[in-house]
C-alpha positions in Angstrom: 14.7 -4.8 16.8 12.2 -7.4 17.8 9.5 -5.4 16.0 11.4 -5.6 12.7 12.3 -9.3 13.2 8.6 -10.1 13.8 7.5 -8.0 10.8 9.8 -9.6 8.3 10.5 -13.1 9.6 7.2 -14.4 10.8 4.2 -15.5 8.8 1.8 -13.1 10.5 4.3 -10.2 10.1 4.8 -10.8 6.4 1.1 -11.0 5.8 0.7 -7.7 7.7 3.5 -6.1 5.7 2.0 -7.3 2.4 -1.4 -6.0 3.4 0.0 -2.6 4.4 1.9 -2.3 1.1 -1.2 -3.4 -0.9 -3.4 -0.8 0.8 -0.8 2.0 0.3 -0.4 1.0 -3.4 -4.2 1.0 -3.9 -4.4 4.5 -2.3 -1.7 5.9 -4.7 -3.4 4.2 -7.6 -6.9 5.6 -6.8 -5.5 9.0 -6.0 -3.8 9.2 -9.4 -6.9 7.8 -11.1 -9.3 10.3 -9.5 -7.0 13.3 -10.0 -6.4 12.5 -13.7 -10.0 11.8 -14.3 -11.1 15.2 -13.0 -8.9 17.1 -15.5 -11.0 18.5 -18.5 -10.4 16.6 -21.7 -10.1 18.7 -24.9 
């Protein structure tokens, strides 16, 4: 439980959480961008 408390209630934990979420969001965005860009356009 200390892990979750540190992650959500300390300044360094919140910055780490925001960074992890940002990187995961960028990964999903680029994955969708590259997969949709490789489809042939009529």
